[in-house]
N, C-alpha and C positions, 0 to 999 in steps of 0.2 A: 257330642263332638265339638271340639274347640277349634275355631278358625283363626288363623294369624292375620287375617285382613278381610275387609268387606268384599273384595272381589273373590276371594277364595270361597267365601260363604255362599255369595250369589251364584258363582260357578257350580258349586257342589249341588245347590238346590235347583238350578236351571234345568237340569236333565230330568228332574221328576215334577216340576211345576207345570201344571196345565191350567189350573184354576185355583186362585187363592181367595179372592174376595171380589164380588161384582156389585159395586154400588149402583144404584139406579141410574141408568143412562150410560153404563160402561159395558164393555164386552166381557165374555167369559175368560179372556186371556189376561185380564188385569193381575198384577202381582202387588200384594200388600206386604210391607215388611216394617220392623221397628229396629231401631238402633240405639244402644245405650253407649253414650260417650262419657268417659271420665276424665274431666280435666284436673290437672293439679290444683290443689286448693288456693295457691297463690297466683294462678294463671287463668281463673275463670273468666275474667273480663277479656282477656287476650283471646281465649278459645271462642268465646262468644262473639267477638268482633270477626274473627276468621270465618266462623260458620255463617254469620249473617251476610258477609260479603260474598261468600260462595253461593249462598241460596238466592241472593239477588240475581247472580249470573245464571242460575239454573232456571229461575223464573222467566228470565229473558230469552233464553236459548233452547229450552227443552220442553216443547209442547207434549211430549210423552210422559212427562212427570205430571200426573194428574192432581196430586196433592202431596205436599210436604210441609209438615208441621214440626217446629222445633220447640221443645219445652225445657225449662230448667227447674229441677226440683228445689224449692226454697231451702235456703240455708245449707246448700250442698254444692258440689262440684259435678253433679250429674245431669247431663243433658240427655233427653229422650227424643227420638224422632218417630214420626208416624208417617209413612210414605206409601203412595199408590202410583204405580207405573202402568202405563197402557199395555205393556207387553214386555217380553225378554228384550226385544231391540231397544226399547226405551232405557232399560237398565244398562245394557251394553253401551249405549251412547253416553249415559250418565258416568259410567265408570271410566270411559276412555277420553272424556273431555280434558282439555288443558287445564281448566279451573279446578277440576277434581285433583289432578296431579300437583297443582299449585297449592291446593289446601294441605295435601299429604306432606308435601315438602316443607310448607311453613310450620306445621304442627311439629315436624321433626326438629327443624332448625331452632324454633322458638321453645321447644321442649314443653308444649302446652298440655300434653296428655300424660297421665300417669299409668294408664292401662290400655290394652288393646280394645277396640270397639267390640261390643257383644251384639251380634245381628241375629234377629229372630226372622227366619224366612222359611217357608211362606207362613203367613198368619191366615187363619180361616175365621170368618165371622161367625160368632155365636149368637149375638144379639146387639142391637144398637139402633140408635137414630140420630139424625142430624136435623137441626131447625135451620133450614136455608134462608129463611128470613132474617137470621142473626148473623149472616155472613159465613157461615160454616157449610 
């Protein structure tokens, strides 16, 4: 199924998501997702700055966003995110924030993206680990 926006993908999944991924210390209501963001090749730096500005605001204002990592694939215009939300209410707050809408508007105005985001939700943990002494 192809979604035209992040909010549509989250809405479609929200009615069926009860448990996605429960890292140690979180509840069974956490929701994990990944997002592929494709910037136009000549707009990678601009898109990156928009995303960093956005994420700084998320970090300050959204305690329900437990983890939000942004990656850029080397020598490409593809950004990937790994996101863990406390619950559906945290996603709802995230998607309705003024700075989320500001990001979407800036991306459209500056034409920084060449494709719709591809959101994978929910993600279920298969296997993994984190070395918390390394800052992760």
